C-alpha positions in Angstrom: 30.1 7.8 -15.2 29.9 4.9 -17.3 27.3 4.1 -20.5 25.3 1.0 -19.2 26.8 -1.5 -21.5 23.7 -3.6 -21.7 21.4 -0.5 -22.5 24.2 0.7 -25.2 24.2 -2.6 -27.0 20.7 -1.6 -27.6 21.1 1.8 -28.7 24.2 0.2 -31.4 21.9 -2.1 -32.8 19.6 0.5 -33.3 22.1 3.4 -34.9 23.3 0.4 -37.2 19.2 0.0 -38.2 18.8 3.3 -38.6 20.2 5.9 -40.5 21.6 8.3 -39.1 23.3 11.9 -39.5 25.4 14.1 -37.3 24.3 17.1 -35.4 27.0 19.1 -37.9 25.3 21.0 -41.0 25.6 21.1 -44.6 26.2 18.4 -47.1 29.7 16.9 -45.9 33.0 17.5 -47.6 36.3 15.8 -47.3 36.9 11.8 -47.6 39.5 9.2 -46.0 42.2 8.4 -48.9 43.3 4.8 -49.0 44.9 4.7 -45.9 41.5 5.8 -43.9 43.1 9.0 -43.1 40.8 12.2 -43.8 41.6 14.5 -46.7 39.4 17.9 -47.5 38.8 21.1 -46.4 38.0 22.7 -43.3 34.8 23.8 -43.3 31.0 23.5 -42.4 29.0 23.6 -39.2 30.3 21.5 -36.2 28.7 20.7 -33.0 30.9 20.5 -30.0 30.6 18.9 -26.4 31.8 19.0 -22.9 31.6 17.7 -19.7 30.7 19.9 -16.8 33.0 22.7 -18.2 30.8 25.9 -19.2 30.5 27.5 -15.9 33.9 27.9 -14.9 35.8 27.9 -18.2 32.9 29.9 -20.7 35.4 32.3 -21.9 38.3 30.3 -22.5 36.1 28.2 -25.0 34.5 30.7 -26.6 37.8 32.5 -27.6 39.5 29.2 -28.6 36.6 28.4 -31.1 36.4 31.8 -32.1 40.3 31.5 -33.0 39.8 28.1 -34.7 36.8 29.7 -36.6 39.2 32.5 -37.4 41.9 30.3 -38.9 39.7 28.5 -40.8 37.4 30.8 -42.6 33.7 28.9 -43.7 33.6 27.1 -40.2 31.5 27.6 -37.3 31.2 25.4 -34.4 28.2 25.4 -31.9 29.5 24.6 -28.3 27.1 22.2 -26.1 28.2 21.7 -22.2 26.7 18.9 -20.8 26.2 18.4 -16.8 28.6 16.3 -14.8 25.2 14.0 -13.6 23.7 11.8 -16.4 26.4 12.8 -19.2 26.6 8.6 -20.2 22.8 8.2 -20.3 22.8 11.3 -22.9 25.6 10.0 -24.8 23.9 6.6 -24.8 20.5 8.4 -26.2 22.6 10.5 -28.4 23.9 7.5 -30.5 20.6 5.6 -30.5 18.6 9.0 -31.6 21.5 9.5 -34.1 22.3 12.5 -32.5 26.1 12.3 -31.5 27.7 15.4 -31.6 30.5 16.0 -34.3 33.7 16.0 -31.3 32.7 14.7 -28.2 34.6 14.9 -24.4 34.7 11.7 -23.4 36.4 9.1 -21.1 38.5 6.1 -22.0 35.2 4.0 -20.6 33.1 6.3 -22.2 35.0 5.9 -25.3 34.7 2.0 -25.5 31.3 1.0 -26.3 31.1 3.7 -29.1 34.5 2.5 -30.5 32.8 -1.0 -30.5 29.5 0.3 -32.1 31.8 1.9 -35.1 30.9 5.6 -33.9 34.3 6.6 -33.0 36.3 7.9 -35.5 39.8 5.5 -35.4 42.4 7.9 -35.3 45.1 6.0 -36.1 43.8 5.4 -39.5 42.2 9.2 -40.3 44.6 11.2 -38.0 48.1 9.3 -37.4 50.0 12.4 -38.6 49.1 13.7 -34.7 50.3 10.8 -32.9 53.7 12.1 -32.0 52.2 15.3 -30.6 51.3 13.7 -27.6 52.8 11.6 -24.5 52.4 7.6 -25.5 51.0 6.4 -22.7 48.0 9.5 -23.1 47.4 8.4 -26.9 46.4 4.4 -25.6 44.6 5.5 -23.1 41.7 5.5 -25.7 42.8 2.1 -27.3 40.3 -0.6 -26.3 40.8 -4.2 -26.1 40.0 -6.1 -28.9 39.3 -3.2 -31.7 42.3 -2.4 -33.4 42.5 1.7 -33.2 42.7 5.0 -31.2 39.5 6.7 -30.2 39.7 9.6 -29.1 43.0 13.0 -29.0 44.2 13.1 -25.5 43.7 16.1 -23.6 43.8 17.1 -19.9 45.3 14.9 -17.6 45.9 14.4 -13.8 47.5 12.9 -11.1 48.4 13.4 -7.2 49.8 12.5 -4.7 49.3 11.3 -1.3 48.2 14.1 1.5 48.9 13.1 4.7 48.3 14.9 8.4 51.1 15.9 10.1 49.6 15.9 13.2 47.8 12.7 13.7 51.1 10.8 12.7 52.8 12.9 15.4 50.5 11.9 18.5 50.5 8.5 16.9 54.0 8.5 17.6 55.4 8.5 14.1 58.1 11.2 12.2 55.5 13.2 10.5 58.8 14.2 8.1 59.4 10.6 7.2 55.8 9.5 5.3 55.1 6.1 4.3 56.8 5.3 1.0 56.0 1.6 0.1 52.5 0.0 0.4 54.3 -2.0 3.3 54.6 1.1 5.3 51.3 2.1 4.4 50.0 -1.0 6.1 52.7 -0.5 8.9 51.8 3.0 9.7 48.1 2.1 10.0 48.3 -0.5 12.1 50.4 1.7 14.5 47.9 4.3 14.3 45.1 2.1 15.2 47.0 0.5 18.0 48.3 3.4 19.9 44.6 5.3 19.3 43.0 2.2 20.3 40.9 2.4 16.9 39.8 6.2 17.3 41.7 7.2 14.7 41.9 5.4 11.1 44.4 5.8 8.4 42.4 5.4 5.5 38.6 6.2 4.5 38.6 3.9 1.3 39.1 0.1 0.3 40.9 -0.8 -2.7 39.4 0.1 -6.0 40.7 -1.7 -9.3 43.3 1.2 -9.9 44.7 0.4 -6.5 44.9 -3.0 -7.6 46.8 -1.7 -10.6 49.3 0.5 -8.8 49.9 -2.6 -6.2 51.2 -4.5 -9.7 48.3 -6.9 -10.0 47.4 -8.1 -13.3 44.3 -6.8 -14.1 43.1 -8.4 -17.5 44.5 -11.1 -19.1 47.2 -10.6 -22.0 44.2 -10.4 -25.0 42.1 -8.6 -23.0 39.3 -11.1 -23.1 39.2 -11.8 -19.2 40.3 -10.0 -15.7 43.5 -11.4 -13.8 42.9 -9.7 -10.6 42.5 -12.7 -8.6 46.0 -13.7 -8.6 48.4 -14.2 -5.7 49.2 -10.3 -5.7 45.7 -9.1 -5.8 44.9 -11.9 -2.9 47.9 -10.3 -0.6 46.4 -6.6 -1.4 42.9 -8.0 0.0 44.5 -9.5 3.1 46.6 -6.6 4.1 43.4 -4.9 3.8 41.6 -6.9 5.9 44.6 -6.3 8.9 43.7 -3.1 8.7 40.1 -3.6 8.7 39.9 -5.3 11.9 42.7 -3.2 13.5 40.2 -0.2 12.9 42.7 1.5 10.9 39.8 1.7 8.3 37.4 4.4 8.8 33.8 2.8 9.5 32.3 3.7 6.7 35.0 2.5 3.8 33.0 0.0 2.8 30.2 2.7 1.4 32.6 5.1 1.0 33.1 7.1 -2.1 35.4 9.3 -3.4 33.8 12.4 -2.3 33.3 11.0 0.6 37.1 9.9 1.2 37.8 13.3 0.8 35.6 14.7 3.0 37.0 12.4 5.9 40.4 14.1 5.4 39.2 17.6 5.2 37.5 17.0 8.2 40.7 15.7 9.9 38.5 12.4 10.7 41.7 10.3 9.1 45.4 10.5 8.6 46.0 9.9 4.6 44.1 10.5 1.5 45.5 10.3 -2.4 44.5 12.9 -3.5 44.8 15.6 -7.1 46.6 18.5 -7.6 43.7 20.3 -8.0 43.1 19.4 -3.7 45.9 21.6 -2.7 43.9 24.9 -3.2 40.7 23.4 -1.6 42.2 22.2 1.9 44.0 25.8 1.8 40.3 27.1 1.5 38.4 25.3 3.4 40.3 23.5 6.1 43.4 25.9 7.1 44.0 23.9 9.9 44.7 21.3 7.8 46.4 23.4 5.5 48.5 24.0 8.3 49.3 20.0 8.9 49.5 18.7 5.3 51.9 16.7 4.8 52.5 15.9 0.8 54.4 12.7 -0.6 54.7 10.6 -3.8 51.5 8.3 -5.0 52.4 4.9 -3.6 52.6 2.5 -6.3 54.7 -0.8 -6.8 55.0 -0.7 -10.0 57.2 2.9 -10.2 54.1 4.3 -12.5 51.3 6.0 -11.2 47.9 6.4 -11.7 46.8 8.7 -14.9 43.7 10.3 -14.9 42.7 11.5 -18.6 40.1 12.6 -20.7 40.2 12.9 -24.1 38.4 14.8 -27.4 36.6 12.2 -29.8 35.4 12.4 -33.5 31.8 11.2 -33.9 32.8 8.7 -37.2 29.7 9.4 -38.8 30.3 13.0 -39.0 28.9 15.0 -42.5 32.4 16.6 -41.4 35.3 15.0 -41.0 37.7 17.5 -41.9 36.6 20.3 -39.7 35.8 17.8 -37.0 39.4 15.7 -36.8 40.8 19.6 -37.0 38.9 21.0 -34.5 39.6 18.2 -32.2 42.9 18.4 -32.9 42.8 22.4 -32.5 41.6 21.9 -28.8 44.1 19.3 -27.8 47.1 21.1 -29.6 50.1 21.9 -27.5 49.3 25.8 -27.2 45.4 25.5 -26.1 46.4 22.2 -23.4 49.2 25.0 -22.0 46.6 27.6 -21.6 43.7 25.2 -20.2 46.7 24.4 -17.6 47.4 27.5 -16.2 43.9 28.2 -15.2 43.1 25.3 -13.6 45.0 22.7 -12.0 45.0 20.2 -14.8 48.2 18.6 -17.2 48.7 18.9 -20.7 49.3 15.1 -22.4 50.9 16.6 -25.3 54.5 15.4 -25.9 57.7 18.1 -24.4 54.5 19.9 -22.5 55.5 18.7 -19.1 59.1 20.4 -19.7 58.0 23.7 -19.3 59.1 26.0 -16.8 55.5 26.3 -15.3 55.7 23.0 -14.5 59.7 22.8 -13.5 60.6 25.8 -12.0 60.5 25.6 -8.1 59.2 28.9 -6.6 59.1 27.8 -2.5 55.4 27.2 -2.0 52.8 24.0 -1.8 51.0 24.4 -5.2 54.2 24.7 -7.3 55.6 21.7 -5.5 52.9 19.6 -5.9 52.7 21.0 -9.5 56.1 19.9 -10.8 56.2 16.2 -8.6 52.6 15.5 -10.8 54.2 16.7 -14.0 57.1 14.6 -14.0 55.0 11.5 -12.8 52.9 11.5 -15.6 56.0 11.1 -18.2 55.8 6.9 -17.7 52.1 7.1 -16.0 49.4 5.1 -16.9 45.4 4.5 -16.8 45.4 1.7 -14.6 41.3 1.3 -14.8 40.8 -0.6 -17.9 38.1 1.0 -20.1 36.3 -2.3 -20.4 35.6 -1.9 -16.8 31.9 -1.2 -16.3 29.8 0.4 -13.6 28.2 -3.0 -12.9 31.6 -4.2 -12.9 33.0 -1.5 -10.1 30.2 -2.8 -8.2 31.1 -6.3 -7.9 34.6 -5.5 -7.2 33.5 -3.4 -4.4 30.8 -6.2 -3.1 33.2 -8.7 -3.5 35.8 -6.6 -1.1 33.3 -5.9 1.5 32.3 -9.7 1.9 36.4 -10.2 2.3 36.6 -7.9 4.6 33.8 -8.6 7.2 34.8 -12.1 6.8 31.7 -13.7 4.6 34.4 -14.9 2.2 38.2 -15.3 2.1 40.1 -12.9 0.5 40.8 -15.1 -2.7 37.1 -16.9 -2.8 35.7 -13.4 -2.9 38.4 -12.1 -5.6 37.7 -15.3 -7.7 33.7 -14.9 -7.4 34.6 -11.0 -8.7 36.7 -12.4 -11.4 33.8 -14.7 -12.5 30.8 -12.3 -12.7 33.2 -9.7 -14.3 33.4 -11.9 -17.2 30.5 -12.9 -17.6 29.5 -9.3 -17.7 32.3 -8.5 -20.3 31.0 -11.3 -22.2 27.5 -10.0 -22.6 28.7 -6.3 -23.2 
């Protein structure tokens, strides 16, 4: 879910022109010192907004809030939770109307337009003392090209392995105990499976996305962050290899219109042989697809860079909150090492705090697949990166998907398709 950047530009203009106030009550307290660092007593009422978390984690957040208020007498935290659907639109509307909560759960792409509009607090200036508490890659995930600063505390992370179906590999004459470890092997396995099954068994259910280009080692943007670069020779090479899979029937028939959810369902129903996933998926396989679970294979995420993709959530402070000391203190409290470890033990996510991934919970084997996946993911997250550029909007994602489709269908060459996609994305970037 991403903010429509044209719509947000209009919202930002309104936000600048109209007198704004944050959701928090009171007359305001605290101020920045000469360096921009927030100083002052932690007190007052603030509003904390999360993204589709209340249904499953109500007790956790109520307890967290109660503990913060106990440690900080005179504070009151009002918790609101918004559904996943329409979350980006809700943030845009709040930004335009001056009702943006004091502390907001965001992803990097959601924080980017808020930072550009001056509505997200720059933590490099406001709270630099906390930077060392987080993994460098997680802290950097909320930087915005062209805008100096960092605009959200890192919160929970996720990544995952490549899952594969041992039965389908074995039926294709491939060794199920020797899964692919490189992109070349993935493509080779796909072609062999398609040939063996006469196109009846697909290897993958999805076409490459921007993060796949990143994992393949394609430069996604120029060094200045002012234009896209995924049409270079390595990008063309990746798309050419996918065209070979498509022509051979190694991609699922619905791959051109697939979503992450539909791709996951194809794997769940044993319609395709491989699917990248997260640490959350293994429990789902065990519960919903026991026959798949009996044949599940688990190997490392495929990457040519040596660094896996990291999905990251953050907690942003509204730059115009009337209660900056309280808002900063609470955002840090939610994301500190203690609270992140507590949350990670409730759901298959990972803390972004430095040192937390060395906890025995993420390092000690117990013989179960769940623990194996958790340990492998935790290890890889120490050097993981978020490959999706924070400036890559929903429109740009659609343009890349359409370009990939044109190339796979033979309507354009891979080179021409990516050249056109970069031109369109650069134009959209200038309009944002």
